[in-house]
KEDOKOL-316343 format. One line per field, with one value per atom (N, C-alpha, C, O, CB): x, y, z; residue in one letter; atom name; residue number from 1. Coordinates in steps of 0.05 Angstrom, whole numbers. Glycine has a CB too. Layout:
<nodes>
c1 [X_...] .
c2 [Y_...] .
c3 [Z_...] .
code [A_...] .
site [CA_...] .
pos [NUM_...] .
</nodes>
This chain:
<nodes>
c1 [175_160_167_163_126_175_180_160_143_198_162_138_150_166_116_143_154_136_113_159_147_126_140_140_123_149_164_148_146_189_134_112_126_111_91_148_159_157_160_191_152_150_119_99_168_125_100_81_90_103_58_43_22_10_27_16_-7_-17_-1_-4_-48_-69_-72_-88_-92_-66_-74_-97_-97_-50_-120_-142_-135_-124_-171_-146_-133_-153_-163_-104_-163_-180_-163_-146_-203_-169_-149_-169_-194_-135_-154_-166_-177_-163_-146_-212_-210_-199_-189_-222_-198_-178_-149_-135_-179_-134_-112_-102_-84_-104_-118_-116_-93_-79_-145_-88_-72_-40_-19_-84_-44_-15_-5_17_-20_-30_-20_-8_13_-49_-26_-20_9_20_-44_24_48_63_84_51_61_78_84_107_64_55_65_76_90_43_71_89_117_134_87_125_154_165_188_154_152_157_167_152_139_196_211_192_193_237_172_163_140_124_163_128_97_103_118_77_89_90_67_68_88_49_28_8_7_14_-5_-18_-38_-28_3_-64_-80_-106_-113_-81_-122_-141_-169_-172_-142_-186_-210_-235_-234_-210_-259_-284_-298_-291_-301_-317_-327_-312_-296_-322_-322_-312_-285_-280_-314_-265_-234_-226_-236_-211_-208_-193_-171_-170_-181_-152_-130_-134_-147_-96_-118_-111_-78_-70_-131_-62_-34_-31_-39_-15_-18_2_32_50_3_33_68_73_55_77_100_115_139_152_118_151_167_182_168_159_206_216_209_215_251_193_185_159_157_210_143_118_133_126_97_156_156_163_152_180_178_177_156_156_185_136_110_98_89_94_100_91_104_92_94_128_145_135_130_181_132_123_97_90_126_79_49_52_41_20_65_61_81_75_63_102_120_124_140_149_106_113_85_81_131_69_37_22_13_21_20_-2_7_-8_-6_31_44_40_48_78_30_24_6_-17_18_10_-9_-42_-59_-5_-40_-68_-85_-104_-73_-69_-86_-100_-89_-70_-127_-148_-147_-142_-178_-151_-148_-142_-150_-175_-130_-125_-140_-151_-94_-138_-153_-135_-134_-190_-121_-102_-111_-120_-80_-110_-120_-90_-73_-139_-85_-61_-67_-87_-51_-48_-50_-54_-39_-25_-75_-79_-63_-67_-104_-41_-15_5_19_1_9_22_23_0_7_37_37_31_14_56_46_46_20_2_67_20_-2_11_31_-23_-3_11_1_-23_3_17_4_-9_-21_27] .
c2 [-5_-25_-52_-58_-21_-68_-95_-115_-112_-97_-134_-156_-177_-191_-169_-181_-205_-222_-217_-202_-245_-270_-284_-309_-291_-275_-298_-302_-285_-288_-326_-325_-328_-329_-352_-328_-320_-292_-286_-328_-274_-248_-232_-233_-236_-216_-206_-190_-177_-194_-190_-172_-160_-172_-193_-135_-124_-103_-87_-115_-101_-92_-68_-67_-105_-46_-14_-13_-22_12_-1_16_41_49_10_57_90_102_94_100_124_145_167_172_150_184_208_233_232_203_256_282_279_271_304_290_290_300_322_293_289_297_292_301_328_278_274_245_238_289_227_200_191_172_185_203_193_206_197_201_229_239_216_205_271_216_191_165_155_179_155_133_137_115_122_152_153_157_143_169_169_171_146_137_185_130_100_83_64_82_87_65_70_52_70_90_103_87_93_144_73_62_38_20_62_31_5_-22_-40_4_-23_-47_-45_-58_-56_-31_-36_-49_-40_-8_-74_-95_-92_-103_-121_-78_-77_-45_-40_-106_-29_-7_2_11_13_0_5_18_19_-13_28_44_28_7_63_36_19_28_53_14_19_30_24_4_17_42_38_61_79_6_54_68_78_100_52_60_70_78_66_46_98_104_84_77_130_74_54_35_36_64_15_-7_-15_-20_-31_-15_-25_-50_-57_-4_-62_-90_-85_-83_-125_-84_-79_-109_-126_-56_-114_-137_-132_-116_-151_-145_-141_-159_-175_-124_-160_-185_-182_-200_-190_-157_-160_-138_-118_-155_-144_-125_-96_-75_-132_-103_-69_-55_-33_-58_-61_-51_-39_-16_-65_-57_-54_-28_-10_-74_-31_-14_23_44_-28_19_44_55_79_38_40_53_60_80_33_45_56_85_105_28_85_105_130_153_97_123_148_153_168_146_138_140_142_158_114_131_129_151_172_101_142_168_196_214_162_200_226_235_257_225_222_239_255_247_226_279_303_294_295_319_283_277_256_250_284_242_219_226_239_193_218_226_204_211_230_180_158_133_128_156_119_85_65_69_76_42_16_-4_-10_5_-15_-39_-61_-65_-37_-79_-110_-127_-122_-116_-146_-159_-193_-206_-156_-200_-223_-249_-250_-224_-268_-284_-304_-324_-293_-299_-322_-315_-333_-321_-290_-275_-289_-298_-251_-296_-300_-278_-281_-310_-259_-233_-216_-222_-216_-198_-181_-155_-148_-180_-138_-113_-87_-83_-105_-76_-57_-36_-17_-42] .
c3 [-208_-187_-196_-220_-185_-181_-179_-173_-156_-163_-186_-172_-162_-174_-191_-135_-118_-120_-127_-89_-115_-114_-89_-90_-145_-73_-42_-25_-7_-22_-25_-1_30_49_-6_32_62_66_89_68_52_60_61_47_41_85_89_72_53_107_78_47_61_79_18_52_59_40_30_84_35_20_25_43_23_19_25_8_-15_15_21_7_15_35_15_-11_-7_-17_-38_-23_-4_-13_-16_0_6_-42_-51_-49_-49_-86_-46_-55_-81_-99_-56_-88_-113_-136_-134_-115_-156_-181_-175_-193_-188_-153_-153_-149_-134_-137_-164_-160_-180_-174_-166_-201_-217_-208_-216_-246_-189_-174_-152_-149_-156_-136_-113_-128_-122_-92_-150_-157_-172_-170_-173_-183_-189_-168_-169_-205_-150_-124_-113_-109_-102_-108_-94_-112_-104_-80_-140_-158_-149_-153_-194_-138_-139_-109_-102_-139_-94_-73_-73_-80_-61_-65_-72_-68_-85_-51_-37_-31_-41_-28_-6_-62_-72_-96_-113_-77_-96_-113_-136_-157_-97_-130_-145_-139_-115_-139_-153_-148_-173_-193_-143_-171_-186_-180_-156_-196_-199_-194_-188_-201_-217_-171_-163_-168_-165_-138_-174_-172_-140_-128_-198_-130_-105_-85_-90_-96_-63_-39_-37_-26_-19_-49_-47_-76_-95_-35_-79_-103_-113_-137_-99_-93_-107_-86_-66_-111_-97_-81_-85_-108_-90_-67_-67_-50_-27_-57_-68_-46_-41_-58_-63_-15_-6_-1_1_27_2_6_15_3_-14_40_52_73_85_59_79_93_124_139_89_136_161_163_148_181_182_185_188_177_215_208_213_188_187_236_165_144_130_121_134_131_122_129_115_132_163_176_175_180_201_167_168_141_139_170_122_93_92_79_70_107_102_123_115_114_147_160_151_155_186_139_127_98_87_135_85_54_45_27_39_52_40_51_40_48_75_93_93_100_128_86_88_56_49_100_40_13_10_6_-6_10_10_13_31_-19_-20_-23_-25_-39_-39_-2_6_30_48_12_32_52_73_96_39_69_91_75_52_110_90_82_99_120_86_85_106_98_74_100_116_115_123_146_129_104_101_102_85_67_121_123_110_116_156_95_85_109_129_66_105_127_128_141_130_113_108_126_136_76_134_160_183_186_168_202_224_248_265_225_245_260_258_243_249_273_269_264_276_293_241_235_258_262_201_267_291_274_284_315] .
code [M_M_M_M_M_S_S_S_S_S_I_I_I_I_I_A_A_A_A_A_N_N_N_N_N_N_N_N_N_N_S_S_S_S_S_S_S_S_S_S_R_R_R_R_R_S_S_S_S_S_K_K_K_K_K_I_I_I_I_I_F_F_F_F_F_I_I_I_I_I_L_L_L_L_L_I_I_I_I_I_N_N_N_N_N_C_C_C_C_C_V_V_V_V_V_D_D_D_D_D_G_G_G_G_G_K_K_K_K_K_I_I_I_I_I_D_D_D_D_D_S_S_S_S_S_V_V_V_V_V_L_L_L_L_L_E_E_E_E_E_Q_Q_Q_Q_Q_I_I_I_I_I_K_K_K_K_K_K_K_K_K_K_I_I_I_I_I_D_D_D_D_D_I_I_I_I_I_V_V_V_V_V_T_T_T_T_T_Q_Q_Q_Q_Q_V_V_V_V_V_Q_Q_Q_Q_Q_K_K_K_K_K_T_T_T_T_T_D_D_D_D_D_G_G_G_G_G_A_A_A_A_A_Y_Y_Y_Y_Y_D_D_D_D_D_L_L_L_L_L_I_I_I_I_I_A_A_A_A_A_I_I_I_I_I_L_L_L_L_L_E_E_E_E_E_A_A_A_A_A_D_D_D_D_D_T_T_T_T_T_N_N_N_N_N_D_D_D_D_D_E_E_E_E_E_L_L_L_L_L_K_K_K_K_K_K_K_K_K_K_T_T_T_T_T_L_L_L_L_L_M_M_M_M_M_H_H_H_H_H_K_K_K_K_K_I_I_I_I_I_R_R_R_R_R_T_T_T_T_T_I_I_I_I_I_D_D_D_D_D_D_D_D_D_D_V_V_V_V_V_K_K_K_K_K_Y_Y_Y_Y_Y_T_T_T_T_T_L_L_L_L_L_T_T_T_T_T_L_L_L_L_L_R_R_R_R_R_S_S_S_S_S_S_S_S_S_S_L_L_L_L_L_D_D_D_D_D_D_D_D_D_D_E_E_E_E_E_V_V_V_V_V_L_L_L_L_L_G_G_G_G_G] .
site [N_CA_C_O_CB_N_CA_C_O_CB_N_CA_C_O_CB_N_CA_C_O_CB_N_CA_C_O_CB_N_CA_C_O_CB_N_CA_C_O_CB_N_CA_C_O_CB_N_CA_C_O_CB_N_CA_C_O_CB_N_CA_C_O_CB_N_CA_C_O_CB_N_CA_C_O_CB_N_CA_C_O_CB_N_CA_C_O_CB_N_CA_C_O_CB_N_CA_C_O_CB_N_CA_C_O_CB_N_CA_C_O_CB_N_CA_C_O_CB_N_CA_C_O_CB_N_CA_C_O_CB_N_CA_C_O_CB_N_CA_C_O_CB_N_CA_C_O_CB_N_CA_C_O_CB_N_CA_C_O_CB_N_CA_C_O_CB_N_CA_C_O_CB_N_CA_C_O_CB_N_CA_C_O_CB_N_CA_C_O_CB_N_CA_C_O_CB_N_CA_C_O_CB_N_CA_C_O_CB_N_CA_C_O_CB_N_CA_C_O_CB_N_CA_C_O_CB_N_CA_C_O_CB_N_CA_C_O_CB_N_CA_C_O_CB_N_CA_C_O_CB_N_CA_C_O_CB_N_CA_C_O_CB_N_CA_C_O_CB_N_CA_C_O_CB_N_CA_C_O_CB_N_CA_C_O_CB_N_CA_C_O_CB_N_CA_C_O_CB_N_CA_C_O_CB_N_CA_C_O_CB_N_CA_C_O_CB_N_CA_C_O_CB_N_CA_C_O_CB_N_CA_C_O_CB_N_CA_C_O_CB_N_CA_C_O_CB_N_CA_C_O_CB_N_CA_C_O_CB_N_CA_C_O_CB_N_CA_C_O_CB_N_CA_C_O_CB_N_CA_C_O_CB_N_CA_C_O_CB_N_CA_C_O_CB_N_CA_C_O_CB_N_CA_C_O_CB_N_CA_C_O_CB_N_CA_C_O_CB_N_CA_C_O_CB_N_CA_C_O_CB_N_CA_C_O_CB_N_CA_C_O_CB_N_CA_C_O_CB_N_CA_C_O_CB_N_CA_C_O_CB_N_CA_C_O_CB_N_CA_C_O_CB_N_CA_C_O_CB_N_CA_C_O_CB_N_CA_C_O_CB_N_CA_C_O_CB_N_CA_C_O_CB_N_CA_C_O_CB_N_CA_C_O_CB_N_CA_C_O_CB_N_CA_C_O_CB_N_CA_C_O_CB_N_CA_C_O_CB] .
pos [1_1_1_1_1_2_2_2_2_2_3_3_3_3_3_4_4_4_4_4_5_5_5_5_5_6_6_6_6_6_7_7_7_7_7_8_8_8_8_8_9_9_9_9_9_10_10_10_10_10_11_11_11_11_11_12_12_12_12_12_13_13_13_13_13_14_14_14_14_14_15_15_15_15_15_16_16_16_16_16_17_17_17_17_17_18_18_18_18_18_19_19_19_19_19_20_20_20_20_20_21_21_21_21_21_22_22_22_22_22_23_23_23_23_23_24_24_24_24_24_25_25_25_25_25_26_26_26_26_26_27_27_27_27_27_28_28_28_28_28_29_29_29_29_29_30_30_30_30_30_31_31_31_31_31_32_32_32_32_32_33_33_33_33_33_34_34_34_34_34_35_35_35_35_35_36_36_36_36_36_37_37_37_37_37_38_38_38_38_38_39_39_39_39_39_40_40_40_40_40_41_41_41_41_41_42_42_42_42_42_43_43_43_43_43_44_44_44_44_44_45_45_45_45_45_46_46_46_46_46_47_47_47_47_47_48_48_48_48_48_49_49_49_49_49_50_50_50_50_50_51_51_51_51_51_52_52_52_52_52_53_53_53_53_53_54_54_54_54_54_55_55_55_55_55_56_56_56_56_56_57_57_57_57_57_58_58_58_58_58_59_59_59_59_59_60_60_60_60_60_61_61_61_61_61_62_62_62_62_62_63_63_63_63_63_64_64_64_64_64_65_65_65_65_65_66_66_66_66_66_67_67_67_67_67_68_68_68_68_68_69_69_69_69_69_70_70_70_70_70_71_71_71_71_71_72_72_72_72_72_73_73_73_73_73_74_74_74_74_74_75_75_75_75_75_76_76_76_76_76_77_77_77_77_77_78_78_78_78_78_79_79_79_79_79_80_80_80_80_80_81_81_81_81_81_82_82_82_82_82_83_83_83_83_83_84_84_84_84_84_85_85_85_85_85_86_86_86_86_86_87_87_87_87_87_88_88_88_88_88_89_89_89_89_89_90_90_90_90_90] .
</nodes>
């Protein structure tokens, strides 16, 4: 998991709710995704928060739809877009 700090890149924050007892498994799978810059456990309504950074919003969207939401033990997600991005992520 690489830590990127390039302000020209698009960034989203993903709040993730997991199947009970599967948080650690989901955390490890998300760590392996190349554009994930940070992921950690949280307390409260969501189990994990992940930060994704990419050159385009399309790359962020594809990763969310095809790599994160398809993990078996992910129940649902909530996406927050950085207010510094000009485009809206669909």
